[in-house]
N, C-alpha and C positions, 0 to 999 in steps of 0.2 A: 723829386720824390721824396714825399713825405716817412719821416722814420717810425710812424705808426702803421702798422700793418691792419690792414681790413681783414677780417676772418668771416668766409662766408659760411653761414651755415646752412647746410644741406639737409631739408626734411625727407626722412626715408618714411614712406608709406607702408604701413604692414598691410599684408594680405587680408582681405575679408576673410572673418571667420566662416568656416563652412557650417551650416547648420546640419543637425542629425537627420533631418526629413525636409523635402520639399514640399510636403503638405502640410498644414496645420492640423493638429490633432483635433478629433471631435469632442465636443463638452463632454464631462464626466458623465452627465446623465446618459447620454448617448453611448458611452463605453460600457455603462453599466448593462444597458439593453443588448448590447453585442454579446458581453460576455455570458448572460444570462441565456440567450439563444443557442450558443455555442454548446454550453453544457447541456442544455436541455436536449440537443440534437444528436448527442453523443452517448452511448451506452456504457462506455467505460470513462473511469475518471480521467481527467485531462489535467496535465501538467501547467504551469505558469508557462514555461516556453511553449508548449504546443498552443496554449491559447494564444500567446503574443502573435505566432505565425500566421494566425488567422486575421489578427485585428490590424487596422489601419497604422502606419508609421507613427510613432510619437506618443501611442497611446500608454497611459499608464495601468497595466493589468492587475498589478500588486493592489493599488488604491481601488480599482473598480471591484476587485473581489471582496476587499474589506466591506464596502458599502452593500454589496450584493448580499454578503453573509448576513450583515446586521438587518436588512429588509426582510429577511426571511425567518428572522428570530421569530419564535412563537407561533409559526405557521404550521400547516399540514406538511409541507417539506421544508427541509433545510439544507443549506450548502454546508456539506461538510469536507474536512481534509481527509484524504484516504492516502497514507503514504506521501508521496510528492504530488500527489494530484488532488483535484478538486471534482464533487460531483453532487448533485441533487439526491437527496435520500428521504424516506418517508421520516416524519418524527417518531422517535422511539416510542412515544406514548400513544400511537395510532397504528403501531404495527399489528394489532388483533385485528384491524379492519380488512389486512391483506391475507388472513388464513386461508379463507375457502379459495384464494385464486394461486396460491403458493403450489409449487411442484411438490409431490409427494418426496419427502426427503429419506433416503435410506440411511439407516443407522451404521456408522463404522462398527468393526468388530472391537474387541477388547484389545487385539493387537494393534489395529489400526489407530485407536485412539490413544494407547500409550506412546506408539511411534511418533504420533503428530504432536502429542504433547511436549515430549523429549525434546522435539526440534524447536519447537515455539518457545520453550523456555530456557533451553541451553544453546540457542545456536550463536555462531555457527558451530556445529557439531559433525562429527565423522559417523560413520557406520559402527566402528570398533566401540566408540564412546556411548551410542546408543545401546548396543548390546551389553555394555560393561552396566549401564546405569538398569535396563531392564533384566538384567540376569539371564537372559537367553537371546539365541541368536534371532535375527532380522531376516526374513525371507524377501528375495527380490521382490515378489509379487507385492508385498506390502508397501513399498519404497515407490515401485512404478505406479501402483495405484493412486498414492498421494500427488505423485508427480503429475498423472493423466487429470486428476480433479484440479491441477493447477493451484495447490494448497502450498505445495514445497518446490525448491528449486535448488540448483547446484550453487553452493557459493564458492569462496576461494579455495586452493589447494593450501594443505598445512605446508608449513616449512618443516616437515620431518621426514624421515626416512620413508621412501615409498610415496611421498606426496599426494597422501590421500584427498580425496575431495571431501568437502564439507555440506552439509544441507540447512537452508534456511527458508522460513515462511516467504509466501509471496504477497505481493498487494492484493491480489485476489482473497487471500486468506483473511487480511486486514480488513478488507471490503464487506466480507461475509460477516463479520463479528462486529461491523461498525469503530472499528479502532484508527486513531491517526498513524499510531506507530506500535512496534512491538513492546514497548513499554507497558501498554495498556491493554496486556492479554486478559482474556474472561476468566473468572474462576468458575467452579464446577456448576454452579446455577445457571450462567450462561451457557455453558455448554449443554445442559440439560433442557435449556429453553430451545436452543436451536435444534433439538431433536437427536444431537451426537451422542448423548449419554442415558443410560436407563437407570434405574434403583438400584442396578447389583452394586455389591461393595466395590469400593475403590481400588485402583491397579495395586496397590501396596498390599493387598490382603493375600493370604496364602491359600489358594483354592486348587491350584493344580500344579503338576512336578513342570519343571522345564522343559522335558521331552514332549508333553502333550501340549505346551503352549506352542512350542515350533512348529509343530505337525499343523496345529489350527492356523497359523500364520500362512501356511503355504496353501492351505485348503480352501480359506474364504476370507476375504479381505471385507465383505459385508455380511450382515446377519439377515 
């Protein structure tokens, strides 16, 4: 028997890599058409996840959205980001064409405007904080109406005694003003153009006593 030992090398085969999908993703041009069709067929903004759930496996929704958004730049409708969702909206400079078809907008009362503005610019904010900023109490009717309009919603509870709830604006509010997020909140001009403000003095003007303002809150949310 030879002193030299023969070493036999055993080749261990690695298992085949499992692909993410059994089907090949469609071409990007086709994915763009699919994303376009999904967004045209839905009334509410759709998140990336919601779109992916309707697309074939292996689709790159993020890239398709970039292509669709670029393709609609400068056209009559634009693909815009609203919060976490995406939607087609009329180009801002062509909004005047829709005026005759718009539903008549009721102007919010001063109490409603002030409460909504405080929530929008100070969110998340508790009811006590809203009252402290306004200097008067806030009626339940005002809060309820803003929630019914789906412009505000409940946020997280504060980690303070009593665990008070907070209020924040909704995606519907952002969509109404064409905002991507709350950091792009409208100014006074945008609020007036949307029919939510008239030419009365701003909320900071002293025109009435706190008692009168509180009563107005409870009597009428709209004017």
